[in-house]
Backbone bond lengths (Angstrom), bond angles and torsions (degrees), N, CA, C in turn:
res aa  C-N    CA-C-N  psi(-1)  N-CA   C-N-CA  omega(-1)  CA-C   N-CA-C  phi
1 M - - - 1.462 - - 1.527 109.87 -
2 C 1.322 115.48 150.57 1.457 119.58 -177.05 1.518 111.86 -83.48
3 C 1.302 118.34 -15.39 1.460 120.76 -175.20 1.526 108.92 -156.62
4 K 1.343 116.48 165.39 1.446 121.52 -179.78 1.516 112.76 -107.47
5 T 1.316 116.58 -5.77 1.455 120.35 174.09 1.520 108.56 -124.63
6 M 1.330 114.70 163.28 1.463 119.77 -177.89 1.518 110.00 -143.97
7 R 1.309 115.04 156.81 1.456 121.12 173.17 1.526 108.89 -84.44
8 A 1.321 115.22 141.14 1.460 120.67 178.48 1.515 109.11 -150.24
9 M 1.341 115.39 147.87 1.464 121.34 173.10 1.521 107.58 -95.46
10 L 1.338 116.68 120.43 1.461 122.06 -169.59 1.518 112.35 -112.54
11 L 1.338 114.97 136.09 1.464 121.85 170.63 1.526 107.28 -96.92
12 D 1.339 116.44 115.86 1.465 121.10 -178.92 1.522 112.52 -89.27
13 A 1.322 116.83 -30.84 1.462 121.22 -178.74 1.514 108.71 -161.50
14 P 1.351 117.90 150.75 1.466 120.10 178.31 1.528 111.08 -55.68
15 G 1.325 115.11 139.21 1.450 120.42 178.47 1.506 114.43 86.18
16 K 1.326 117.88 -8.05 1.457 121.61 179.74 1.528 110.09 -90.88
17 V 1.322 116.10 149.49 1.460 119.01 172.72 1.527 108.49 -70.70
18 L 1.305 116.42 153.72 1.453 120.20 177.56 1.522 109.80 -71.18
19 R 1.306 115.73 145.77 1.468 119.84 176.84 1.522 109.41 -115.79
20 L 1.319 115.38 145.01 1.457 121.44 176.43 1.526 108.24 -79.60
21 G 1.322 117.05 124.17 1.453 120.94 -179.34 1.514 111.86 -136.58
22 E 1.328 114.65 173.59 1.458 122.89 176.16 1.525 107.96 -111.29
23 L 1.325 116.44 128.93 1.454 122.50 176.76 1.521 109.32 -126.45
24 A 1.317 115.26 158.27 1.451 119.17 171.79 1.529 109.34 -68.50
25 V 1.303 116.93 139.55 1.464 119.94 173.79 1.528 107.82 -63.60
26 P 1.337 119.05 125.98 1.470 120.52 -175.59 1.525 112.03 -69.14
27 E 1.327 114.92 150.91 1.464 121.36 174.91 1.531 108.71 -93.15
28 P 1.316 118.38 133.96 1.469 119.14 178.86 1.525 111.78 -71.12
29 G 1.340 116.17 137.52 1.451 121.36 173.26 1.513 110.51 -74.93
30 P 1.328 117.77 -179.69 1.469 121.44 -174.72 1.523 114.57 -55.91
31 S 1.359 117.50 -33.67 1.468 120.85 -177.90 1.527 112.22 -110.47
32 Q 1.323 116.51 17.56 1.453 120.11 -173.94 1.522 113.13 -109.28
33 L 1.324 113.82 158.13 1.459 122.76 169.99 1.516 108.85 -106.60
34 L 1.319 116.29 138.65 1.460 120.51 165.21 1.519 106.53 -92.03
35 I 1.327 116.25 124.08 1.463 121.66 -172.58 1.517 109.77 -119.72
36 R 1.325 115.49 128.52 1.466 120.48 170.57 1.525 107.13 -82.43
37 V 1.303 116.71 117.69 1.465 121.23 -173.69 1.523 109.85 -79.06
38 H 1.314 116.14 130.31 1.463 122.04 174.61 1.528 111.79 -105.05
39 A 1.316 116.59 -35.35 1.466 121.02 -179.12 1.519 108.54 -151.99
40 C 1.331 115.46 149.22 1.462 120.65 176.07 1.520 108.54 -145.67
41 G 1.313 116.04 123.28 1.454 120.32 178.75 1.525 111.32 -68.94
42 V 1.321 114.80 153.58 1.465 122.39 177.99 1.524 106.78 -108.09
43 C 1.329 115.69 111.81 1.460 122.17 -171.63 1.525 110.24 -107.18
44 R 1.328 115.93 153.81 1.468 119.15 176.54 1.527 111.31 -61.19
45 T 1.321 117.49 -28.42 1.464 119.30 175.95 1.529 111.00 -60.44
46 D 1.329 117.29 -32.90 1.466 120.01 175.81 1.529 110.70 -58.04
47 L 1.327 116.36 -36.40 1.468 120.05 177.22 1.525 110.61 -67.02
48 H 1.319 117.25 -41.56 1.467 120.07 179.22 1.530 110.88 -62.04
49 V 1.337 116.48 -36.78 1.462 120.29 176.99 1.524 110.10 -70.21
50 A 1.330 116.68 -49.43 1.462 120.99 -176.92 1.523 112.16 -62.49
51 D 1.328 116.77 -33.02 1.464 120.85 -179.01 1.524 113.07 -83.76
52 G 1.330 117.10 -8.45 1.455 120.26 -179.76 1.510 113.89 83.93
53 E 1.338 118.32 10.34 1.469 120.51 176.71 1.530 110.55 -72.28
54 L 1.312 116.96 -28.18 1.461 122.60 165.80 1.519 105.98 -99.58
55 T 1.311 116.66 120.59 1.468 120.85 -159.56 1.523 115.48 -101.43
56 E 1.332 118.82 3.10 1.457 119.81 -174.19 1.524 113.14 -110.92
57 A 1.323 117.85 21.87 1.462 120.44 -178.29 1.524 111.12 -66.53
58 K 1.316 115.99 139.19 1.466 119.71 169.88 1.525 107.69 -73.46
59 L 1.302 117.92 142.75 1.455 121.79 -178.29 1.522 109.78 -132.62
60 P 1.328 118.08 142.47 1.461 126.25 -9.02 1.531 111.06 -64.81
61 L 1.312 115.65 158.24 1.460 121.52 -170.29 1.519 111.00 -135.12
62 V 1.329 115.27 141.20 1.461 121.96 167.33 1.524 106.93 -96.64
63 L 1.323 116.94 113.65 1.458 122.22 179.04 1.532 111.00 -70.76
64 G 1.335 114.94 173.71 1.458 120.70 169.49 1.511 114.51 108.98
65 H 1.348 116.53 119.04 1.461 121.21 -177.80 1.526 112.32 -135.40
66 E 1.310 117.01 24.49 1.471 121.70 172.80 1.535 106.03 -125.72
67 I 1.320 115.27 69.87 1.461 122.31 -166.42 1.520 111.07 -99.90
68 V 1.335 115.26 131.98 1.456 122.14 172.25 1.529 107.65 -123.68
69 G 1.318 116.46 128.70 1.458 119.77 179.90 1.508 111.17 -164.70
70 T 1.312 115.66 -172.29 1.461 121.42 179.64 1.519 110.04 -120.63
71 V 1.319 115.07 148.90 1.462 121.73 -177.82 1.527 109.54 -73.24
72 E 1.345 114.53 124.35 1.474 121.06 178.18 1.520 112.22 -101.53
73 A 1.323 116.67 -32.68 1.468 121.59 179.80 1.522 108.21 -157.53
74 M 1.340 115.96 161.20 1.461 120.19 -176.16 1.524 109.66 -139.35
75 G 1.338 115.12 148.85 1.453 120.60 171.90 1.513 111.06 -73.09
76 E 1.340 116.77 162.51 1.452 121.47 -172.19 1.528 113.66 -68.50
77 R 1.325 118.61 -18.41 1.459 120.71 -179.45 1.531 113.61 -94.04
78 V 1.320 117.36 -2.64 1.461 120.91 -175.54 1.525 110.13 -73.54
79 E 1.330 115.29 134.01 1.459 121.58 174.71 1.527 109.10 -129.54
80 G 1.325 115.69 151.89 1.451 120.24 174.53 1.510 115.43 86.41
81 F 1.324 118.03 4.56 1.468 121.80 177.66 1.523 108.98 -127.54
82 A 1.331 115.81 162.43 1.455 121.47 178.81 1.525 109.63 -140.11
83 I 1.315 115.98 152.88 1.457 120.57 175.80 1.525 108.81 -58.08
84 G 1.319 115.89 134.05 1.463 121.61 179.64 1.506 114.75 90.44
85 R 1.328 117.34 -7.77 1.463 119.84 -179.77 1.525 110.29 -73.10
86 R 1.324 116.63 140.88 1.461 121.09 176.37 1.517 109.72 -82.69
87 V 1.325 116.23 134.59 1.460 121.52 -178.51 1.522 109.94 -137.66
88 G 1.319 114.73 161.18 1.455 122.06 174.13 1.511 109.99 -118.37
89 V 1.316 116.46 142.42 1.466 122.67 178.97 1.524 108.11 -119.09
90 P 1.335 119.04 122.10 1.458 122.46 -177.45 1.528 112.17 -99.49
91 W 1.332 115.65 -172.48 1.464 124.31 178.68 1.532 111.49 -60.51
92 L 1.329 118.24 -47.40 1.454 121.27 -178.91 1.523 109.77 -72.09
93 G 1.350 115.91 115.96 1.449 119.97 -175.76 1.507 115.66 -111.61
94 H 1.329 117.54 -17.27 1.463 120.51 -178.44 1.522 109.10 -168.47
95 T 1.331 117.06 142.77 1.465 122.48 168.81 1.520 108.33 -137.13
96 C 1.330 116.35 163.75 1.470 119.61 -175.77 1.516 112.28 -75.68
97 G 1.333 117.82 -31.62 1.452 121.71 179.41 1.518 115.09 80.56
98 T 1.328 117.64 -3.12 1.464 119.84 -174.72 1.523 114.35 -125.20
99 C 1.312 119.01 -10.87 1.465 120.84 -177.63 1.530 110.32 -77.77
100 R 1.325 116.20 172.28 1.462 120.01 -177.24 1.525 112.22 -64.87
101 Y 1.327 116.75 -27.39 1.459 119.21 177.96 1.529 110.61 -73.58
102 C 1.319 116.75 -47.14 1.456 119.93 179.11 1.524 111.34 -61.94
103 L 1.320 116.74 -40.77 1.463 120.73 -176.16 1.523 113.34 -74.03
104 S 1.341 116.42 -13.95 1.470 119.74 179.71 1.526 112.10 -109.82
105 G 1.330 116.62 20.61 1.460 120.34 176.82 1.514 114.53 77.23
106 R 1.341 116.33 17.02 1.464 121.05 -178.56 1.526 110.63 -119.48
107 E 1.332 116.12 48.97 1.456 119.85 -176.61 1.529 112.52 -62.81
108 N 1.310 116.85 -19.14 1.466 120.28 176.18 1.524 112.29 -62.13
109 L 1.332 117.21 -18.38 1.465 121.78 -178.86 1.530 112.53 -103.80
110 C 1.315 118.26 4.78 1.461 122.67 -177.74 1.527 110.88 -53.74
111 E 1.336 115.43 129.87 1.470 120.33 -178.64 1.530 112.05 -68.82
112 Q 1.323 116.95 -22.41 1.465 121.34 -179.21 1.525 112.24 -100.91
113 A 1.312 116.99 12.35 1.469 120.17 -177.96 1.521 110.99 -61.07
114 R 1.319 114.97 147.86 1.457 122.62 174.18 1.522 107.40 -124.93
115 F 1.335 115.06 141.42 1.454 120.22 -171.61 1.526 111.52 -120.12
116 T 1.329 114.39 140.10 1.455 122.36 -178.13 1.524 110.27 -68.37
117 G 1.318 115.82 136.61 1.459 120.37 -179.77 1.507 113.49 72.43
118 Y 1.339 116.74 17.70 1.469 122.50 179.59 1.533 109.56 -142.27
119 H 1.331 117.20 -66.63 1.460 121.33 171.56 1.526 111.40 -90.91
120 L 1.331 115.77 -25.13 1.459 123.65 -176.99 1.520 108.88 -120.83
121 D 1.317 117.30 141.18 1.466 119.37 177.68 1.521 110.16 -59.61
122 G 1.334 114.83 140.56 1.450 121.33 -174.45 1.508 114.61 -109.30
123 G 1.334 115.52 -142.68 1.454 121.66 -165.68 1.507 117.58 -104.99
124 Y 1.330 118.82 8.32 1.465 119.59 173.95 1.527 108.69 -81.57
125 A 1.312 116.47 55.20 1.453 123.21 -174.69 1.526 108.58 -162.51
126 Q 1.340 115.35 167.99 1.460 118.84 -179.72 1.523 112.90 -75.09
127 Y 1.333 116.38 -27.17 1.461 120.91 179.15 1.524 109.43 -137.67
128 T 1.324 115.62 156.07 1.456 121.40 171.00 1.519 108.65 -150.21
129 V 1.318 116.48 161.42 1.461 120.63 171.03 1.521 108.21 -113.82
130 A 1.322 115.67 148.86 1.464 120.67 -179.60 1.518 109.05 -150.24
131 D 1.322 115.80 146.79 1.462 122.03 175.41 1.523 108.54 -63.80
132 A 1.312 116.46 123.85 1.466 120.55 -176.36 1.519 112.67 -59.66
133 H 1.343 117.51 -27.43 1.458 120.34 -179.28 1.530 112.33 -66.53
134 Y 1.333 117.17 -16.88 1.463 120.96 -175.56 1.531 111.35 -115.44
135 C 1.328 116.55 17.99 1.461 121.42 176.61 1.527 109.34 -104.74
136 F 1.322 115.75 150.39 1.456 121.05 -176.28 1.525 111.23 -118.85
137 A 1.320 115.89 144.13 1.457 120.76 163.06 1.528 107.78 -70.68
138 L 1.320 116.77 147.00 1.465 120.86 -175.07 1.526 110.70 -114.22
139 P 1.335 117.03 146.07 1.469 119.99 178.14 1.527 111.18 -60.23
140 E 1.307 115.71 134.59 1.465 120.35 -178.32 1.528 112.52 -65.05
141 A 1.333 116.71 -20.14 1.468 120.23 -175.11 1.526 112.67 -67.71
142 Y 1.333 117.99 -14.86 1.465 121.12 -174.10 1.519 111.29 -108.70
143 T 1.333 115.53 137.15 1.455 120.07 171.42 1.526 109.01 -69.69
144 D 1.324 117.14 168.26 1.462 120.65 177.25 1.520 110.89 -56.43
145 Q 1.325 116.43 -45.87 1.461 120.87 -178.43 1.522 111.64 -63.11
146 D 1.306 116.89 -42.96 1.464 120.18 -177.38 1.521 112.81 -77.57
147 A 1.335 117.43 -23.78 1.457 120.41 179.70 1.520 112.43 -77.47
148 A 1.332 118.25 -28.45 1.462 121.09 -172.78 1.538 112.91 -54.58
149 P 1.345 120.40 -47.92 1.474 118.66 -178.44 1.524 114.18 -64.79
150 L 1.319 118.02 -18.46 1.465 119.70 178.49 1.521 111.42 -61.54
151 L 1.345 116.61 -25.82 1.461 120.79 -168.08 1.517 114.72 -82.97
152 C 1.324 117.94 -5.96 1.470 120.12 169.77 1.519 109.72 -143.77
153 A 1.325 117.30 -58.36 1.462 119.15 177.18 1.520 110.07 -53.83
154 G 1.333 116.51 -40.71 1.451 120.08 178.86 1.511 112.94 -73.82
155 L 1.337 117.05 -47.92 1.465 120.40 -174.73 1.521 112.46 -69.18
156 I 1.320 117.50 -46.87 1.462 119.70 178.33 1.528 109.99 -68.35
157 G 1.319 115.48 -37.26 1.458 118.89 175.70 1.517 111.75 -59.57
158 Y 1.322 116.29 -43.59 1.462 120.87 179.39 1.521 110.76 -64.15
159 R 1.326 117.74 -44.25 1.470 119.89 179.63 1.528 111.11 -62.58
160 S 1.335 117.02 -39.40 1.466 119.52 178.84 1.524 111.30 -68.36
161 L 1.323 117.10 -34.15 1.462 120.28 176.67 1.526 110.63 -65.88
162 M 1.314 117.38 -40.25 1.456 120.62 176.70 1.537 110.38 -64.80
163 A 1.333 116.91 -35.40 1.466 120.55 179.12 1.525 111.42 -67.37
164 A 1.326 117.23 -22.28 1.461 121.54 178.55 1.522 112.06 -77.21
165 G 1.322 117.59 -3.29 1.453 120.97 178.21 1.519 112.34 69.03
166 D 1.316 115.60 -146.09 1.467 120.02 -176.10 1.526 112.07 -97.31
167 A 1.323 116.20 28.16 1.467 121.38 -177.61 1.529 111.71 -51.33
168 K 1.318 115.40 127.31 1.461 120.56 177.74 1.524 110.48 -79.75
169 R 1.335 115.72 -45.32 1.469 120.81 179.44 1.526 107.77 -103.45
170 L 1.317 116.19 112.63 1.460 122.27 -172.01 1.521 110.38 -116.24
171 G 1.324 116.05 124.61 1.454 120.74 174.06 1.514 110.62 -95.97
172 I 1.334 116.90 140.91 1.459 122.14 177.81 1.514 108.07 -126.25
173 Y 1.330 116.15 118.35 1.463 122.84 -179.33 1.521 109.36 -102.37
174 G 1.319 116.17 118.87 1.452 122.16 -177.11 1.517 109.52 93.29
175 F 1.340 117.03 103.08 1.467 118.67 -171.41 1.526 110.08 -105.31
176 G 1.355 114.46 74.57 1.453 121.15 177.57 1.515 111.55 -109.60
177 A 1.336 115.09 -143.78 1.462 120.66 -172.57 1.528 112.06 -61.35
178 A 1.341 117.33 -49.06 1.467 119.36 -178.55 1.521 111.22 -64.62
179 A 1.323 116.46 -44.34 1.464 120.04 -176.16 1.520 112.07 -62.54
180 H 1.331 117.18 -36.97 1.470 117.97 -176.66 1.526 111.31 -71.11
181 I 1.329 116.92 -23.03 1.457 120.77 174.40 1.535 110.55 -82.25
182 V 1.314 116.43 -47.90 1.459 121.19 -176.46 1.527 111.31 -62.94
183 T 1.308 117.61 -37.03 1.463 120.28 178.54 1.524 111.11 -56.61
184 Q 1.311 116.39 -42.50 1.465 119.89 -179.56 1.533 111.40 -65.81
185 V 1.327 116.54 -41.68 1.467 119.83 178.73 1.530 110.19 -65.98
186 A 1.344 115.88 -44.10 1.466 120.16 -178.92 1.528 111.27 -62.14
187 R 1.307 117.33 -42.24 1.462 120.01 179.31 1.532 110.42 -65.80
188 W 1.323 117.25 -39.75 1.464 121.82 177.48 1.527 110.59 -61.59
189 Q 1.333 116.29 -31.96 1.467 121.23 177.91 1.523 112.83 -80.67
190 G 1.321 116.85 -3.45 1.458 120.37 177.83 1.518 114.49 90.27
191 R 1.316 118.70 14.12 1.466 121.68 178.92 1.529 110.54 -86.36
192 E 1.320 115.49 157.81 1.461 121.81 170.12 1.527 108.04 -93.67
193 V 1.315 116.77 135.06 1.463 121.42 -178.59 1.524 110.00 -114.17
194 Y 1.322 114.87 130.86 1.462 122.96 176.49 1.526 106.74 -118.30
195 A 1.327 116.98 117.61 1.466 122.09 -171.27 1.525 110.81 -103.65
196 F 1.331 115.45 136.89 1.461 122.30 179.57 1.532 109.12 -120.78
197 T 1.321 115.92 129.16 1.460 121.21 -179.21 1.527 109.62 -124.57
198 K 1.331 115.79 176.11 1.453 119.81 172.81 1.531 109.15 -56.88
199 P 1.322 117.81 144.98 1.462 119.89 178.63 1.525 111.72 -53.42
200 G 1.319 114.96 130.28 1.455 120.47 177.32 1.510 115.63 85.10
201 D 1.332 118.01 0.48 1.463 120.42 -178.67 1.529 109.35 -81.72
202 V 1.316 115.03 75.47 1.458 120.73 -176.92 1.526 111.04 -64.06
203 A 1.334 116.45 -39.39 1.463 119.90 -179.72 1.525 110.91 -63.82
204 G 1.342 116.94 -42.13 1.456 120.22 178.45 1.518 111.89 -64.29
205 Q 1.326 116.86 -37.89 1.456 120.54 178.91 1.523 111.03 -67.97
206 A 1.317 116.22 -38.66 1.467 119.94 177.13 1.532 110.69 -65.85
207 F 1.329 116.41 -38.45 1.470 121.10 177.42 1.519 110.32 -61.71
208 A 1.327 117.26 -44.18 1.459 121.23 178.96 1.525 110.70 -60.25
209 C 1.305 116.44 -44.45 1.469 120.05 -179.79 1.522 111.62 -66.43
210 S 1.333 117.05 -33.36 1.464 120.24 179.17 1.521 111.82 -65.89
211 L 1.344 116.49 -23.11 1.456 121.17 179.45 1.529 112.38 -95.46
212 G 1.335 116.73 2.72 1.448 119.90 173.68 1.510 116.20 114.38
213 A 1.342 118.30 1.75 1.464 119.04 176.76 1.523 109.47 -61.75
214 L 1.328 116.48 135.80 1.460 121.53 -179.77 1.520 111.10 -73.50
215 W 1.333 115.75 -29.92 1.467 122.47 -177.41 1.516 107.70 -150.43
216 A 1.327 117.56 147.50 1.456 122.16 174.54 1.519 108.64 -142.80
217 G 1.327 116.27 137.55 1.456 120.37 -178.97 1.516 111.58 -160.08
218 D 1.326 115.82 -174.83 1.457 122.00 -179.48 1.528 111.04 -70.31
219 S 1.329 115.67 147.53 1.463 120.79 -179.77 1.522 112.56 -68.95
220 T 1.331 117.66 -11.53 1.469 121.46 178.97 1.519 112.17 -89.54
221 T 1.332 117.78 -0.57 1.464 121.29 -176.74 1.523 110.33 -111.57
222 L 1.325 115.58 163.71 1.455 121.13 174.13 1.525 109.82 -92.96
223 P 1.330 118.01 147.02 1.462 120.64 178.64 1.528 110.47 -72.86
224 P 1.317 117.47 166.97 1.472 119.81 -179.27 1.525 113.40 -71.84
225 Q 1.325 118.28 -15.69 1.458 123.06 178.18 1.529 108.69 -129.71
226 E 1.338 116.36 149.17 1.459 118.82 171.78 1.525 109.59 -64.24
227 L 1.312 116.09 141.54 1.463 121.61 -178.84 1.529 110.69 -92.25
228 D 1.320 115.85 150.98 1.457 121.02 171.86 1.522 111.10 -85.69
229 A 1.321 116.20 -28.09 1.463 121.34 178.48 1.521 108.45 -158.83
230 A 1.324 115.15 160.13 1.460 121.31 175.45 1.516 108.84 -139.63
231 I 1.325 115.71 145.03 1.467 121.99 175.38 1.523 107.81 -117.93
232 L 1.334 115.86 129.35 1.460 121.53 177.91 1.524 109.16 -101.81
233 Y 1.330 116.37 108.84 1.462 121.12 172.29 1.527 111.01 -95.19
234 A 1.312 117.41 -29.55 1.461 120.21 176.13 1.531 108.58 -67.02
235 P 1.347 118.88 132.23 1.474 121.20 -176.12 1.526 112.11 -83.36
236 V 1.308 115.91 48.82 1.465 122.45 -173.03 1.522 108.59 -117.32
237 G 1.333 117.19 107.04 1.451 121.18 -175.83 1.514 113.90 -60.16
238 A 1.324 117.61 -29.74 1.463 121.10 -178.78 1.525 112.33 -64.76
239 L 1.329 117.54 -16.97 1.460 120.15 179.35 1.524 112.60 -76.64
240 L 1.329 117.72 -19.37 1.463 118.29 -176.80 1.527 112.13 -63.53
241 P 1.344 120.10 -47.83 1.470 118.15 175.62 1.526 112.75 -60.58
242 M 1.338 117.03 -35.06 1.463 119.70 177.45 1.527 110.29 -62.14
243 A 1.329 116.03 -43.44 1.457 119.80 -179.44 1.526 111.10 -66.53
244 L 1.319 117.37 -39.59 1.462 119.99 177.78 1.524 111.10 -60.12
245 R 1.313 116.99 -38.37 1.474 120.12 178.60 1.524 111.71 -67.13
246 A 1.340 116.08 -25.76 1.463 120.26 -177.90 1.524 112.85 -87.04
247 V 1.343 116.71 -16.06 1.459 121.25 -174.33 1.528 110.59 -93.82
248 A 1.324 115.81 137.47 1.463 122.07 179.41 1.522 110.80 -73.15
249 K 1.326 116.37 167.06 1.463 121.14 175.35 1.530 110.04 -53.50
250 G 1.325 114.69 139.69 1.458 119.83 -179.76 1.510 114.05 80.91
251 G 1.336 116.85 -0.95 1.456 121.04 -178.42 1.521 112.51 -82.01
252 V 1.319 115.70 171.88 1.458 121.99 -177.99 1.526 110.00 -129.85
253 V 1.317 115.75 141.51 1.458 122.20 172.07 1.524 107.35 -112.22
254 V 1.317 116.38 121.05 1.460 122.83 -176.54 1.526 109.16 -104.79
255 C 1.316 116.55 121.58 1.470 122.17 175.52 1.518 107.20 -93.68
256 A 1.327 116.92 111.07 1.464 121.02 -168.69 1.516 114.01 -96.89
257 G 1.323 118.75 -9.96 1.452 120.04 -176.05 1.514 112.53 -83.81
258 I 1.327 116.31 159.25 1.452 121.52 175.92 1.524 111.14 -83.53
259 H 1.319 116.56 -16.36 1.464 122.12 177.56 1.521 107.94 -143.75
260 M 1.326 116.05 144.12 1.459 121.09 178.72 1.520 108.26 -147.74
261 S 1.313 116.81 146.82 1.457 120.21 173.79 1.524 109.36 -65.64
262 D 1.312 116.59 164.07 1.463 120.65 -175.17 1.526 111.55 -57.66
263 I 1.319 114.56 142.03 1.464 121.42 178.07 1.526 108.53 -88.26
264 P 1.315 118.44 125.63 1.470 119.90 179.93 1.525 111.02 -72.39
265 S 1.318 116.02 160.11 1.463 119.59 175.42 1.523 109.59 -64.25
266 F 1.328 115.04 152.39 1.462 119.57 179.79 1.520 108.53 -148.59
267 P 1.325 117.46 157.23 1.464 120.60 -177.93 1.524 111.57 -69.51
268 Y 1.303 115.49 142.48 1.459 120.98 179.52 1.527 111.55 -58.48
269 A 1.316 116.52 -27.08 1.474 120.35 -176.48 1.520 112.75 -57.61
270 I 1.336 118.31 -31.09 1.470 118.93 -177.92 1.528 111.98 -84.03
271 L 1.328 117.10 -10.92 1.463 121.12 173.04 1.525 110.96 -95.63
272 W 1.323 116.39 -31.37 1.460 122.13 -178.60 1.529 110.11 -56.02
273 G 1.310 116.36 162.98 1.465 120.19 -177.02 1.521 110.75 89.39
274 E 1.322 116.11 25.22 1.460 123.11 177.29 1.523 112.83 60.21
275 R 1.323 116.08 29.57 1.462 119.11 167.97 1.525 108.49 -71.61
276 Q 1.331 115.97 154.26 1.453 121.14 -178.08 1.527 110.39 -128.77
277 V 1.327 115.61 148.57 1.458 122.49 170.59 1.523 107.03 -122.51
278 R 1.319 117.16 128.82 1.455 120.19 179.02 1.519 109.81 -143.75
279 S 1.326 115.57 160.08 1.456 120.86 177.63 1.523 109.78 -110.76
280 V 1.320 114.14 164.70 1.457 121.94 172.49 1.517 107.07 -119.91
281 A 1.327 116.49 130.14 1.460 120.94 -178.14 1.522 110.47 -119.73
282 N 1.319 116.12 115.65 1.460 121.95 169.94 1.526 111.35 60.88
283 L 1.304 118.24 -144.64 1.458 122.29 -178.37 1.516 108.51 -155.68
284 T 1.305 115.99 163.64 1.464 121.30 170.07 1.520 108.42 -109.80
285 R 1.331 114.87 162.75 1.464 117.95 177.33 1.527 110.75 -64.65
286 R 1.312 116.75 -30.12 1.469 119.47 176.98 1.525 110.41 -63.64
287 D 1.340 116.92 -39.24 1.465 119.74 175.56 1.525 110.15 -55.62
288 G 1.340 115.42 -46.27 1.454 119.94 -178.34 1.514 112.81 -61.94
289 E 1.309 115.57 -46.60 1.464 119.55 -179.51 1.522 111.18 -61.81
290 D 1.330 116.55 -44.61 1.470 120.82 -178.30 1.522 111.19 -65.34
291 F 1.336 116.58 -46.94 1.455 119.28 -176.08 1.522 111.79 -68.01
292 L 1.325 117.67 -43.09 1.466 119.83 -177.48 1.523 111.47 -67.98
293 A 1.318 117.43 -24.65 1.468 120.09 172.45 1.525 111.30 -76.11
294 L 1.333 116.20 -32.84 1.464 121.49 -177.19 1.525 112.77 -75.86
295 A 1.337 116.82 -38.79 1.469 120.89 -170.75 1.528 113.94 -51.90
296 P 1.341 120.05 -46.94 1.470 118.18 179.84 1.514 113.47 -68.74
297 Q 1.337 117.79 -21.36 1.461 120.18 -179.57 1.516 111.76 -73.03
298 V 1.330 117.89 -29.37 1.469 121.00 -172.73 1.533 112.00 -57.32
299 P 1.352 123.35 -48.21 1.448 126.79 -17.78 1.530 110.24 -77.44
300 M 1.323 114.58 135.19 1.450 120.32 -178.47 1.526 109.48 -89.39
301 R 1.321 116.83 135.21 1.464 120.74 178.11 1.523 109.40 -117.78
302 T 1.299 115.74 147.71 1.456 120.06 176.47 1.525 109.04 -106.18
303 I 1.316 114.76 140.90 1.463 121.49 173.43 1.525 106.25 -100.35
304 T 1.319 117.37 117.08 1.457 120.38 -173.01 1.532 111.32 -126.10
305 H 1.327 113.52 154.02 1.465 121.68 174.88 1.519 107.47 -127.18
306 A 1.325 116.49 123.45 1.452 121.75 -171.24 1.523 112.44 -91.84
307 F 1.325 114.40 142.12 1.464 123.60 172.21 1.532 107.34 -131.35
308 R 1.333 117.07 152.01 1.458 120.15 172.27 1.526 109.86 -75.72
309 L 1.321 117.17 159.41 1.463 121.41 178.91 1.520 110.92 -51.70
310 E 1.328 116.59 -43.64 1.462 120.94 -177.72 1.527 112.75 -67.70
311 Q 1.307 117.46 -12.10 1.462 122.33 178.80 1.526 112.19 -97.19
312 A 1.326 117.34 20.44 1.461 120.15 -176.70 1.520 112.11 -58.10
313 N 1.331 118.59 -40.12 1.467 120.16 179.25 1.526 110.81 -64.32
314 E 1.320 116.12 -39.34 1.467 119.95 177.44 1.527 110.84 -64.49
315 A 1.322 116.20 -40.26 1.463 120.04 178.83 1.523 111.14 -64.47
316 L 1.330 117.09 -44.10 1.459 120.71 177.98 1.525 111.35 -61.23
317 H 1.326 116.21 -41.57 1.473 119.75 178.43 1.527 110.42 -62.47
318 S 1.318 116.58 -40.95 1.460 119.78 -179.01 1.518 111.54 -64.60
319 V 1.346 117.01 -39.08 1.464 120.58 177.03 1.525 109.82 -66.46
320 R 1.322 117.07 -43.86 1.457 121.09 -179.69 1.529 111.47 -60.50
321 A 1.305 116.13 -39.91 1.458 121.22 -175.92 1.525 112.99 -83.93
322 G 1.333 117.40 -1.81 1.454 120.21 -178.99 1.511 113.03 69.84
323 Q 1.335 116.59 29.70 1.462 120.91 -176.54 1.522 113.33 -93.82
324 V 1.327 116.70 -1.02 1.463 120.88 -177.94 1.528 109.20 -103.22
325 T 1.308 116.27 122.80 1.457 121.55 173.23 1.521 107.75 -90.13
326 G 1.317 116.63 109.88 1.454 119.97 -173.74 1.513 110.00 97.82
327 A 1.320 117.65 -122.58 1.462 121.61 -174.45 1.528 110.54 -133.50
328 A 1.322 116.10 146.21 1.463 122.68 173.88 1.515 108.98 -93.86
329 V 1.339 116.88 141.49 1.452 121.88 -178.77 1.531 109.35 -138.37
330 L 1.334 116.13 132.96 1.457 121.33 172.14 1.516 108.56 -86.72
331 L 1.339 116.32 131.79 1.460 121.47 173.33 1.520 108.12 -101.69
332 V 1.307 115.80 128.25 1.462 122.37 -171.77 1.519 109.80 -116.31
333 N 1.337 116.40 131.93 1.473 119.45 176.65 1.517 110.54 -141.50
């Protein structure tokens, strides 16, 4: 390593702006990689952590769970990696491996799971450590900046798309980082995409159409066709009844966020007809492997806007305000 300390953006308490600080470069444990961070995506989940809506964050905390970097050092038990190899670090950072969820292929639901940039320090820093079992090789077709959003917006987006089943007509509520990736995959699969944005967001609707959406409109309106399924990326509980009204009998509404505002009461009539409401929680390593193999085949492209590490607060504000078309990414040097 070139140095023993590193720059990091630190969250000291919920609701506080991040501060630039100096930390010791972490030492990798027996099964860990020490990773020099090159890029880290800025996810809406980071806002939920920073705002205290997710209440179990370790403090002080280095946010960030869409990490792209190169291996600088390895613990003695690590296999399958080499110094200098490029890797990606996602939200899922650790599972117990022995509970009923882990043993049944549902490690995303593990009660002992630990998450990057929440329970574990993440990528808003020059270096991070991560369990090698939860790191991914990345497709060579993507630059560091363009690969970063694949690690959450892409992975959670992919899992939510799979939860929508074989829906031909797919509605997407909230057209941010995940939606702009999922739309491309859905269109490649031959689905029709109907995009819903904040009322009056003409630019967002045009962006959705540029990526292949058949129709785009306000989230307060109904689409021109009944939907087979809908995915809610916007963390707005009031959208769930709207989506149920847009979905045909037998359809499913997938809530893809890790946090959502309260869902208002709604009449049973809009759920009746064997409609379903389900959530998506976290990801499995299988999701990561499948999606990262699929992305170059589409080929899926990410639209990114770069910020320097020291601009992390500005990047978070831009995501909160809906000012980012595509995904925000911190570039670290």
